[in-house]
A tleap script that builds the chain and sets N, CA, C and O, in Angstrom:
source leaprc.protein.ff14SB
mol = sequence {
  NARG LEU LEU GLU ARG ALA LEU ALA THR PHE
  GLU ARG LEU GLY ALA THR GLY TRP ALA ALA
  ARG VAL ALA ALA GLU LEU HIE ALA ALA GLY
  GLY THR GLU VAL ARG PRO GLU ARG ALA PRO
  LEU GLU ARG LEU THR PRO GLN GLU LEU GLN
  VAL ALA LEU VAL VAL GLY ARG GLY LEU THR
  ASN HIE GLU VAL ALA GLU ARG LEU PHE LEU
  SER VAL LYS THR VAL GLU PHE HIE LEU SER
  ASN ILE TYR ARG LYS LEU ASP GLY VAL HIE
  ARG ARG THR GLN LEU VAL ARG LEU LEU ALA
  GLN ALA SER GLU GLY PRO GLU THR ALA GLY
  VAL SER GLY GLY ALA GLY ALA SER GLY CALA
}
set mol.1.N position { 0.623 -1.262 0.255 }
set mol.1.CA position { 0.009 0.280 0.278 }
set mol.1.C position { 1.365 1.194 0.409 }
set mol.1.O position { 2.437 1.130 1.012 }
set mol.2.N position { 0.497 2.356 -0.782 }
set mol.2.CA position { 1.108 3.285 -0.916 }
set mol.2.C position { 1.805 4.189 0.907 }
set mol.2.O position { 2.946 4.281 1.358 }
set mol.3.N position { 0.435 4.675 1.455 }
set mol.3.CA position { 0.702 5.089 2.809 }
set mol.3.C position { 2.372 4.231 3.657 }
set mol.3.O position { 3.505 4.652 3.888 }
set mol.4.N position { 1.703 2.979 3.865 }
set mol.4.CA position { 3.013 2.257 4.076 }
set mol.4.C position { 4.367 2.288 3.410 }
set mol.4.O position { 5.461 1.990 3.888 }
set mol.5.N position { 4.087 2.668 2.332 }
set mol.5.CA position { 5.570 2.773 1.335 }
set mol.5.C position { 6.110 4.203 2.038 }
set mol.5.O position { 7.167 4.554 2.562 }
set mol.6.N position { 5.146 4.675 1.836 }
set mol.6.CA position { 5.268 6.286 2.234 }
set mol.6.C position { 5.891 6.481 3.650 }
set mol.6.O position { 6.783 7.288 3.911 }
set mol.7.N position { 5.296 5.627 4.525 }
set mol.7.CA position { 5.554 5.670 5.997 }
set mol.7.C position { 7.053 4.864 6.223 }
set mol.7.O position { 7.431 5.315 7.304 }
set mol.8.N position { 7.681 4.282 5.935 }
set mol.8.CA position { 8.863 3.703 5.561 }
set mol.8.C position { 9.642 4.227 5.282 }
set mol.8.O position { 10.629 4.180 6.017 }
set mol.9.N position { 9.711 5.360 3.593 }
set mol.9.CA position { 10.401 6.355 3.597 }
set mol.9.C position { 10.794 7.460 4.019 }
set mol.9.O position { 11.737 8.182 3.699 }
set mol.10.N position { 9.271 7.609 5.448 }
set mol.10.CA position { 9.659 9.218 6.126 }
set mol.10.C position { 10.546 8.427 7.175 }
set mol.10.O position { 11.477 9.021 7.719 }
set mol.11.N position { 10.317 7.289 7.428 }
set mol.11.CA position { 11.072 7.139 8.858 }
set mol.11.C position { 12.395 7.021 8.387 }
set mol.11.O position { 13.302 7.577 9.007 }
set mol.12.N position { 12.692 6.155 7.042 }
set mol.12.CA position { 14.602 6.212 6.838 }
set mol.12.C position { 14.914 7.439 6.559 }
set mol.12.O position { 16.132 7.457 6.380 }
set mol.13.N position { 14.436 8.559 6.414 }
set mol.13.CA position { 14.876 9.722 5.660 }
set mol.13.C position { 14.946 10.588 7.113 }
set mol.13.O position { 15.539 11.667 7.132 }
set mol.14.N position { 14.321 10.060 8.297 }
set mol.14.CA position { 14.280 11.171 9.549 }
set mol.14.C position { 13.235 12.104 9.361 }
set mol.14.O position { 13.212 13.206 9.908 }
set mol.15.N position { 12.206 11.590 8.446 }
set mol.15.CA position { 11.900 12.902 8.525 }
set mol.15.C position { 10.106 12.673 9.347 }
set mol.15.O position { 9.041 12.377 8.805 }
set mol.16.N position { 10.419 12.958 10.777 }
set mol.16.CA position { 9.286 12.408 11.700 }
set mol.16.C position { 8.068 13.400 11.470 }
set mol.16.O position { 6.940 12.960 11.248 }
set mol.17.N position { 8.252 14.300 11.511 }
set mol.17.CA position { 6.646 15.022 11.016 }
set mol.17.C position { 5.938 14.259 10.215 }
set mol.17.O position { 4.864 13.887 10.687 }
set mol.18.N position { 6.268 13.813 8.865 }
set mol.18.CA position { 5.679 13.631 7.507 }
set mol.18.C position { 5.230 11.794 8.130 }
set mol.18.O position { 4.265 11.119 7.774 }
set mol.19.N position { 6.239 11.452 9.044 }
set mol.19.CA position { 5.710 10.105 8.835 }
set mol.19.C position { 4.629 10.198 10.198 }
set mol.19.O position { 3.774 9.313 10.235 }
set mol.20.N position { 4.627 10.914 10.978 }
set mol.20.CA position { 3.329 10.933 12.149 }
set mol.20.C position { 2.112 11.297 11.258 }
set mol.20.O position { 1.010 10.768 11.405 }
set mol.21.N position { 2.423 12.349 10.216 }
set mol.21.CA position { 1.298 12.378 9.768 }
set mol.21.C position { 0.927 11.089 8.816 }
set mol.21.O position { -0.277 10.839 8.755 }
set mol.22.N position { 1.838 10.215 8.046 }
set mol.22.CA position { 1.363 9.391 7.207 }
set mol.22.C position { 0.746 8.145 8.271 }
set mol.22.O position { 0.019 7.296 7.756 }
set mol.23.N position { 1.067 8.052 9.823 }
set mol.23.CA position { 1.274 6.935 10.543 }
set mol.23.C position { -0.310 6.828 10.946 }
set mol.23.O position { -0.791 5.760 11.322 }
set mol.24.N position { -1.305 8.394 10.801 }
set mol.24.CA position { -2.373 8.943 11.409 }
set mol.24.C position { -3.245 8.707 10.268 }
set mol.24.O position { -4.426 8.507 10.551 }
set mol.25.N position { -2.910 8.687 9.011 }
set mol.25.CA position { -3.838 8.518 7.962 }
set mol.25.C position { -3.663 7.102 7.710 }
set mol.25.O position { -4.642 6.656 7.111 }
set mol.26.N position { -2.589 6.051 7.996 }
set mol.26.CA position { -3.006 5.127 7.922 }
set mol.26.C position { -3.781 3.757 9.060 }
set mol.26.O position { -4.209 2.604 9.098 }
set mol.27.N position { -3.520 5.000 9.836 }
set mol.27.CA position { -4.498 4.396 11.177 }
set mol.27.C position { -5.853 4.846 11.312 }
set mol.27.O position { -6.627 4.366 12.140 }
set mol.28.N position { -6.240 6.039 10.268 }
set mol.28.CA position { -7.584 6.275 10.039 }
set mol.28.C position { -8.415 5.519 8.765 }
set mol.28.O position { -9.629 5.503 8.561 }
set mol.29.N position { -7.247 4.860 7.937 }
set mol.29.CA position { -7.826 4.348 6.788 }
set mol.29.C position { -8.049 3.181 7.184 }
set mol.29.O position { -8.835 2.574 6.456 }
set mol.30.N position { -7.599 2.522 8.207 }
set mol.30.CA position { -8.044 1.311 8.863 }
set mol.30.C position { -7.099 0.498 8.586 }
set mol.30.O position { -7.217 -0.715 8.409 }
set mol.31.N position { -6.098 1.155 8.539 }
set mol.31.CA position { -4.804 0.291 8.543 }
set mol.31.C position { -4.142 -0.488 9.747 }
set mol.31.O position { -4.371 -0.137 10.904 }
set mol.32.N position { -3.376 -1.475 9.471 }
set mol.32.CA position { -2.597 -1.166 11.196 }
set mol.32.C position { -2.395 -0.497 12.043 }
set mol.32.O position { -2.396 0.687 11.706 }
set mol.33.N position { -2.158 -0.717 13.312 }
set mol.33.CA position { -1.614 0.594 14.159 }
set mol.33.C position { -0.232 0.665 13.361 }
set mol.33.O position { 0.094 -0.390 12.818 }
set mol.34.N position { 0.526 1.628 13.229 }
set mol.34.CA position { 1.701 1.425 12.897 }
set mol.34.C position { 2.381 3.047 13.983 }
set mol.34.O position { 1.873 4.168 13.986 }
set mol.35.N position { 3.489 2.630 14.685 }
set mol.35.CA position { 4.240 3.451 15.168 }
set mol.35.C position { 5.399 3.717 14.293 }
set mol.35.O position { 6.186 3.020 13.654 }
set mol.36.N position { 5.226 4.915 14.486 }
set mol.36.CA position { 6.777 5.283 13.691 }
set mol.36.C position { 7.745 5.306 14.512 }
set mol.36.O position { 7.637 6.060 15.480 }
set mol.37.N position { 9.077 4.408 14.343 }
set mol.37.CA position { 10.615 4.666 14.783 }
set mol.37.C position { 11.115 6.353 14.974 }
set mol.37.O position { 10.861 7.411 14.400 }
set mol.38.N position { 11.913 5.943 16.054 }
set mol.38.CA position { 12.680 7.121 16.488 }
set mol.38.C position { 13.333 7.267 14.940 }
set mol.38.O position { 13.703 6.461 14.086 }
set mol.39.N position { 13.260 9.041 15.068 }
set mol.39.CA position { 14.097 9.572 13.727 }
set mol.39.C position { 15.363 9.176 14.130 }
set mol.39.O position { 15.493 8.885 15.319 }
set mol.40.N position { 16.641 9.079 13.151 }
set mol.40.CA position { 17.964 9.089 13.345 }
set mol.40.C position { 18.132 10.102 14.543 }
set mol.40.O position { 18.544 9.787 15.660 }
set mol.41.N position { 17.690 11.568 14.080 }
set mol.41.CA position { 18.393 13.008 14.619 }
set mol.41.C position { 17.670 12.693 16.210 }
set mol.41.O position { 17.855 13.547 17.078 }
set mol.42.N position { 16.928 11.566 16.515 }
set mol.42.CA position { 16.222 11.941 17.332 }
set mol.42.C position { 17.475 10.869 18.762 }
set mol.42.O position { 17.751 11.252 19.899 }
set mol.43.N position { 17.763 10.051 18.331 }
set mol.43.CA position { 19.135 9.018 18.550 }
set mol.43.C position { 19.901 9.931 19.278 }
set mol.43.O position { 20.287 9.550 20.383 }
set mol.44.N position { 20.185 10.979 18.929 }
set mol.44.CA position { 21.645 11.636 19.359 }
set mol.44.C position { 21.334 12.603 20.798 }
set mol.44.O position { 20.438 13.446 20.810 }
set mol.45.N position { 21.859 12.440 21.499 }
set mol.45.CA position { 21.882 13.704 23.249 }
set mol.45.C position { 21.660 14.679 22.189 }
set mol.45.O position { 21.745 14.632 20.962 }
set mol.46.N position { 21.248 15.877 23.319 }
set mol.46.CA position { 20.956 17.465 22.601 }
set mol.46.C position { 23.084 17.561 22.239 }
set mol.46.O position { 23.571 17.781 21.130 }
set mol.47.N position { 23.587 17.410 23.054 }
set mol.47.CA position { 25.120 18.084 22.909 }
set mol.47.C position { 25.356 17.095 21.434 }
set mol.47.O position { 26.075 17.670 20.617 }
set mol.48.N position { 25.055 16.263 21.170 }
set mol.48.CA position { 25.704 15.617 19.749 }
set mol.48.C position { 24.977 16.211 18.715 }
set mol.48.O position { 25.620 16.571 17.729 }
set mol.49.N position { 23.836 16.379 18.734 }
set mol.49.CA position { 22.968 16.790 18.064 }
set mol.49.C position { 23.387 18.373 17.733 }
set mol.49.O position { 23.049 18.858 16.653 }
set mol.50.N position { 24.189 19.212 18.779 }
set mol.50.CA position { 24.328 20.132 18.165 }
set mol.50.C position { 25.923 20.140 17.492 }
set mol.50.O position { 26.251 21.046 16.725 }
set mol.51.N position { 26.662 19.279 17.783 }
set mol.51.CA position { 27.591 19.144 17.087 }
set mol.51.C position { 27.231 18.606 15.747 }
set mol.51.O position { 27.900 18.861 14.746 }
set mol.52.N position { 26.373 18.003 15.741 }
set mol.52.CA position { 26.317 17.305 14.405 }
set mol.52.C position { 25.738 18.749 13.172 }
set mol.52.O position { 25.988 18.852 11.971 }
set mol.53.N position { 24.889 19.714 14.110 }
set mol.53.CA position { 24.218 20.700 13.359 }
set mol.53.C position { 25.414 21.621 13.088 }
set mol.53.O position { 25.153 22.376 12.151 }
set mol.54.N position { 26.551 21.795 13.559 }
set mol.54.CA position { 27.647 22.681 13.204 }
set mol.54.C position { 28.521 22.071 12.334 }
set mol.54.O position { 29.136 22.743 11.506 }
set mol.55.N position { 28.685 20.565 12.444 }
set mol.55.CA position { 29.812 19.818 11.812 }
set mol.55.C position { 28.941 20.053 10.328 }
set mol.55.O position { 29.542 19.810 9.281 }
set mol.56.N position { 27.750 20.452 10.284 }
set mol.56.CA position { 26.647 20.314 8.842 }
set mol.56.C position { 26.957 21.217 8.445 }
set mol.56.O position { 26.895 21.278 7.217 }
set mol.57.N position { 27.426 22.350 9.122 }
set mol.57.CA position { 27.838 23.849 8.238 }
set mol.57.C position { 28.950 23.924 7.848 }
set mol.57.O position { 29.545 24.978 7.623 }
set mol.58.N position { 29.534 22.426 7.669 }
set mol.58.CA position { 31.014 22.866 7.059 }
set mol.58.C position { 32.429 23.308 8.034 }
set mol.58.O position { 33.600 23.579 7.769 }
set mol.59.N position { 31.801 23.235 8.991 }
set mol.59.CA position { 33.004 23.737 9.816 }
set mol.59.C position { 34.321 22.694 10.204 }
set mol.59.O position { 33.909 21.537 10.122 }
set mol.60.N position { 35.551 22.730 10.540 }
set mol.60.CA position { 36.424 21.631 11.132 }
set mol.60.C position { 35.500 21.547 12.392 }
set mol.60.O position { 34.538 22.160 12.857 }
set mol.61.N position { 36.453 20.245 12.771 }
set mol.61.CA position { 36.520 20.308 14.058 }
set mol.61.C position { 36.943 21.177 15.289 }
set mol.61.O position { 36.336 21.545 16.295 }
set mol.62.N position { 38.118 21.350 14.861 }
set mol.62.CA position { 38.386 22.647 15.393 }
set mol.62.C position { 37.943 23.983 15.474 }
set mol.62.O position { 38.258 24.700 16.424 }
set mol.63.N position { 37.118 24.430 14.391 }
set mol.63.CA position { 36.249 25.595 14.284 }
set mol.63.C position { 34.770 24.651 15.518 }
set mol.63.O position { 34.512 25.005 16.669 }
set mol.64.N position { 34.332 23.893 15.023 }
set mol.64.CA position { 33.250 23.494 15.777 }
set mol.64.C position { 33.592 23.547 17.283 }
set mol.64.O position { 32.820 24.072 18.085 }
set mol.65.N position { 34.958 22.901 17.708 }
set mol.65.CA position { 35.288 23.501 19.516 }
set mol.65.C position { 34.762 24.312 19.701 }
set mol.65.O position { 33.674 24.487 20.249 }
set mol.66.N position { 36.194 25.613 18.813 }
set mol.66.CA position { 35.946 26.945 19.322 }
set mol.66.C position { 34.472 27.473 19.616 }
set mol.66.O position { 34.243 28.195 20.586 }
set mol.67.N position { 33.318 27.000 18.566 }
set mol.67.CA position { 32.061 27.555 18.265 }
set mol.67.C position { 31.509 27.229 19.546 }
set mol.67.O position { 31.055 28.141 20.236 }
set mol.68.N position { 31.484 25.623 20.097 }
set mol.68.CA position { 30.500 25.250 20.962 }
set mol.68.C position { 31.482 25.254 22.085 }
set mol.68.O position { 30.950 24.417 22.815 }
set mol.69.N position { 32.425 25.589 22.634 }
set mol.69.CA position { 33.329 25.948 23.506 }
set mol.69.C position { 33.568 24.810 24.318 }
set mol.69.O position { 33.293 24.675 25.510 }
set mol.70.N position { 34.391 23.592 23.144 }
set mol.70.CA position { 34.660 22.275 23.406 }
set mol.70.C position { 36.076 22.153 23.519 }
set mol.70.O position { 36.782 23.161 23.513 }
set mol.71.N position { 36.488 21.159 23.608 }
set mol.71.CA position { 37.895 20.815 23.467 }
set mol.71.C position { 37.522 20.185 21.951 }
set mol.71.O position { 36.375 19.993 21.547 }
set mol.72.N position { 38.664 19.929 21.266 }
set mol.72.CA position { 38.593 18.888 20.035 }
set mol.72.C position { 38.553 17.799 19.790 }
set mol.72.O position { 38.155 17.292 18.741 }
set mol.73.N position { 39.188 16.991 21.247 }
set mol.73.CA position { 38.959 15.557 21.498 }
set mol.73.C position { 37.049 15.604 22.007 }
set mol.73.O position { 36.318 14.736 21.531 }
set mol.74.N position { 36.606 16.407 22.724 }
set mol.74.CA position { 35.292 16.201 22.802 }
set mol.74.C position { 34.426 16.268 21.785 }
set mol.74.O position { 33.402 15.593 21.670 }
set mol.75.N position { 34.998 17.411 20.742 }
set mol.75.CA position { 34.098 17.177 19.012 }
set mol.75.C position { 34.446 15.684 18.724 }
set mol.75.O position { 33.622 14.842 18.366 }
set mol.76.N position { 35.583 15.499 18.897 }
set mol.76.CA position { 35.923 13.936 17.904 }
set mol.76.C position { 35.091 12.918 18.530 }
set mol.76.O position { 34.802 11.952 17.824 }
set mol.77.N position { 34.607 12.959 19.846 }
set mol.77.CA position { 34.244 12.339 20.779 }
set mol.77.C position { 32.714 11.912 19.900 }
set mol.77.O position { 32.311 10.973 19.213 }
set mol.78.N position { 32.167 13.289 20.430 }
set mol.78.CA position { 30.840 12.928 19.913 }
set mol.78.C position { 30.612 12.960 18.688 }
set mol.78.O position { 29.414 12.819 18.440 }
set mol.79.N position { 31.563 13.144 17.404 }
set mol.79.CA position { 31.469 12.725 16.387 }
set mol.79.C position { 31.683 11.516 16.029 }
set mol.79.O position { 31.629 11.251 14.828 }
set mol.80.N position { 31.993 10.443 17.034 }
set mol.80.CA position { 32.310 8.656 17.100 }
set mol.80.C position { 31.037 8.255 17.656 }
set mol.80.O position { 30.485 7.267 17.173 }
set mol.81.N position { 30.457 8.937 18.677 }
set mol.81.CA position { 28.970 8.735 18.906 }
set mol.81.C position { 28.129 8.513 18.081 }
set mol.81.O position { 27.498 7.483 17.842 }
set mol.82.N position { 28.103 9.971 17.410 }
set mol.82.CA position { 27.139 9.983 16.297 }
set mol.82.C position { 27.031 9.067 14.738 }
set mol.82.O position { 26.078 8.755 14.024 }
set mol.83.N position { 28.332 8.867 14.664 }
set mol.83.CA position { 28.358 7.814 13.508 }
set mol.83.C position { 27.784 6.569 14.373 }
set mol.83.O position { 26.757 5.960 14.073 }
set mol.84.N position { 28.239 6.410 14.995 }
set mol.84.CA position { 27.870 4.936 15.621 }
set mol.84.C position { 26.067 5.011 16.123 }
set mol.84.O position { 25.536 4.006 16.595 }
set mol.85.N position { 25.442 6.059 15.976 }
set mol.85.CA position { 23.798 6.036 16.410 }
set mol.85.C position { 23.019 6.252 15.246 }
set mol.85.O position { 21.791 6.180 15.209 }
set mol.86.N position { 23.812 6.534 14.241 }
set mol.86.CA position { 23.520 7.212 13.173 }
set mol.86.C position { 23.505 5.831 11.743 }
set mol.86.O position { 24.474 5.854 10.984 }
set mol.87.N position { 22.632 4.971 11.548 }
set mol.87.CA position { 23.009 3.951 10.549 }
set mol.87.C position { 23.394 4.425 9.442 }
set mol.87.O position { 22.721 5.348 8.982 }
set mol.88.N position { 24.605 3.940 8.665 }
set mol.88.CA position { 24.789 4.650 7.496 }
set mol.88.C position { 25.784 5.832 7.362 }
set mol.88.O position { 26.662 6.098 6.541 }
set mol.89.N position { 25.475 6.233 8.099 }
set mol.89.CA position { 26.410 7.576 8.391 }
set mol.89.C position { 27.804 7.342 8.956 }
set mol.89.O position { 27.870 7.478 10.178 }
set mol.90.N position { 28.974 7.007 8.304 }
set mol.90.CA position { 30.420 6.910 8.573 }
set mol.90.C position { 31.422 8.484 8.206 }
set mol.90.O position { 32.580 8.743 8.533 }
set mol.91.N position { 30.715 9.069 7.648 }
set mol.91.CA position { 31.715 10.531 7.386 }
set mol.91.C position { 31.094 11.592 7.496 }
set mol.91.O position { 29.880 11.529 7.689 }
set mol.92.N position { 31.610 12.597 7.426 }
set mol.92.CA position { 30.899 14.192 7.488 }
set mol.92.C position { 30.203 13.914 6.363 }
set mol.92.O position { 29.117 13.424 6.671 }
set mol.93.N position { 30.383 14.033 4.932 }
set mol.93.CA position { 29.135 13.770 3.624 }
set mol.93.C position { 28.171 13.399 4.438 }
set mol.93.O position { 27.380 14.232 4.881 }
set mol.94.N position { 28.095 12.029 4.769 }
set mol.94.CA position { 26.746 11.296 4.779 }
set mol.94.C position { 26.033 12.183 6.053 }
set mol.94.O position { 24.825 12.422 6.022 }
set mol.95.N position { 26.993 12.697 7.296 }
set mol.95.CA position { 25.888 13.171 7.958 }
set mol.95.C position { 25.020 14.628 7.360 }
set mol.95.O position { 23.797 14.749 7.431 }
set mol.96.N position { 25.842 15.535 6.844 }
set mol.96.CA position { 25.521 16.659 5.904 }
set mol.96.C position { 24.657 16.081 5.035 }
set mol.96.O position { 23.529 16.410 5.403 }
set mol.97.N position { 24.606 15.508 4.237 }
set mol.97.CA position { 23.348 14.699 3.598 }
set mol.97.C position { 21.837 14.187 4.381 }
set mol.97.O position { 20.702 14.182 3.905 }
set mol.98.N position { 22.307 13.774 5.743 }
set mol.98.CA position { 21.166 12.937 6.762 }
set mol.98.C position { 20.656 14.417 7.146 }
set mol.98.O position { 19.453 14.652 7.264 }
set mol.99.N position { 21.295 15.051 7.268 }
set mol.99.CA position { 20.639 16.477 8.021 }
set mol.99.C position { 19.914 17.293 6.983 }
set mol.99.O position { 18.768 17.545 7.355 }
set mol.100.N position { 20.191 17.746 5.892 }
set mol.100.CA position { 20.048 18.239 4.416 }
set mol.100.C position { 18.414 17.267 4.343 }
set mol.100.O position { 17.335 17.813 4.574 }
set mol.101.N position { 18.536 15.980 4.029 }
set mol.101.CA position { 17.293 15.174 4.444 }
set mol.101.C position { 15.979 15.492 5.579 }
set mol.101.O position { 14.776 15.647 5.372 }
set mol.102.N position { 16.681 15.511 6.683 }
set mol.102.CA position { 15.679 15.926 7.594 }
set mol.102.C position { 15.438 17.273 7.063 }
set mol.102.O position { 14.355 17.382 6.488 }
set mol.103.N position { 16.044 18.146 7.099 }
set mol.103.CA position { 15.235 19.619 7.189 }
set mol.103.C position { 14.250 20.044 6.076 }
set mol.103.O position { 13.566 21.046 5.866 }
set mol.104.N position { 14.499 18.645 5.335 }
set mol.104.CA position { 12.961 18.904 4.544 }
set mol.104.C position { 11.588 18.597 4.451 }
set mol.104.O position { 10.868 18.778 3.469 }
set mol.105.N position { 11.174 17.959 5.912 }
set mol.105.CA position { 10.002 17.441 6.426 }
set mol.105.C position { 9.594 18.909 6.921 }
set mol.105.O position { 10.203 19.978 6.871 }
set mol.106.N position { 8.094 18.489 7.511 }
set mol.106.CA position { 7.729 19.801 8.235 }
set mol.106.C position { 7.817 19.687 9.650 }
set mol.106.O position { 7.224 20.581 10.254 }
set mol.107.N position { 8.378 18.855 10.326 }
set mol.107.CA position { 9.269 18.777 11.216 }
set mol.107.C position { 10.965 18.542 10.889 }
set mol.107.O position { 11.329 17.832 9.952 }
set mol.108.N position { 11.684 19.066 11.569 }
set mol.108.CA position { 13.189 19.133 11.417 }
set mol.108.C position { 13.843 18.077 12.608 }
set mol.108.O position { 15.051 17.839 12.580 }
set mol.109.N position { 13.323 17.714 13.224 }
set mol.109.CA position { 13.846 16.834 14.648 }
set mol.109.C position { 14.759 17.526 15.306 }
set mol.109.O position { 15.715 17.136 15.976 }
set mol.110.N position { 14.317 18.766 15.015 }
set mol.110.CA position { 16.174 19.981 15.977 }
set mol.110.C position { 16.759 20.703 14.875 }
set mol.110.O position { 17.636 21.518 15.160 }
set mol.111.N position { 16.510 20.587 13.954 }
set mol.111.CA position { 17.431 20.912 12.663 }
set mol.111.C position { 17.030 22.295 12.383 }
set mol.111.O position { 15.991 22.464 11.745 }
set mol.112.N position { 17.798 23.428 12.821 }
set mol.112.CA position { 17.425 24.344 12.426 }
set mol.112.C position { 18.002 25.521 11.409 }
set mol.112.O position { 19.182 25.770 11.653 }
set mol.113.N position { 17.670 25.981 10.770 }
set mol.113.CA position { 18.354 26.747 9.529 }
set mol.113.C position { 18.165 26.220 8.342 }
set mol.113.O position { 18.531 26.620 7.236 }
set mol.114.N position { 17.440 25.099 8.717 }
set mol.114.CA position { 16.891 24.832 6.915 }
set mol.114.C position { 17.859 24.580 5.700 }
set mol.114.O position { 19.005 24.978 5.495 }
set mol.115.N position { 17.126 23.892 5.063 }
set mol.115.CA position { 17.663 24.166 3.836 }
set mol.115.C position { 16.847 25.387 2.894 }
set mol.115.O position { 15.765 25.379 2.308 }
set mol.116.N position { 17.873 26.377 3.047 }
set mol.116.CA position { 17.024 27.491 2.342 }
set mol.116.C position { 16.518 27.149 0.994 }
set mol.116.O position { 17.176 26.381 0.293 }
set mol.117.N position { 15.291 27.705 0.528 }
set mol.117.CA position { 14.666 27.201 -0.907 }
set mol.117.C position { 15.221 28.909 -1.654 }
set mol.117.O position { 14.919 29.347 -2.765 }
set mol.118.N position { 15.769 29.325 -0.983 }
set mol.118.CA position { 15.713 30.702 -2.046 }
set mol.118.C position { 16.932 30.326 -2.730 }
set mol.118.O position { 17.972 30.165 -2.091 }
set mol.119.N position { 16.859 30.122 -4.437 }
set mol.119.CA position { 17.745 30.389 -5.077 }
set mol.119.C position { 19.158 30.924 -5.226 }
set mol.119.O position { 19.058 32.067 -5.673 }
set mol.120.N position { 20.209 30.652 -5.077 }
set mol.120.CA position { 21.515 31.331 -5.046 }
set mol.120.C position { 22.359 30.438 -6.511 }
set mol.120.O position { 23.512 30.728 -6.829 }
savepdb mol mol.pdb
quit
């Protein structure tokens, strides 16, 4: 069914807002009660999410450390935890891609700054 496929896709992308809406529609349509998985970014601690967001802006570990008042080793530690918690994310480029995908939904799982849609 289309709703089930849509739900699986939104969950995979971490688009929690869209996944919740599709789950509600699926339930209203008489489908089996589906409980959306936790979005990937919701698996992160608040500090890990902050590090991920700043890394997502293209900053180096040193720049992230300065911006968040952390040591470089602490940033590296958080990145290690981020990669461990996010399936399929093992490099910065993959993290940036995941953040961009998450920011495309109605809720961004704590992602601020979004993907600016004004053409440049």
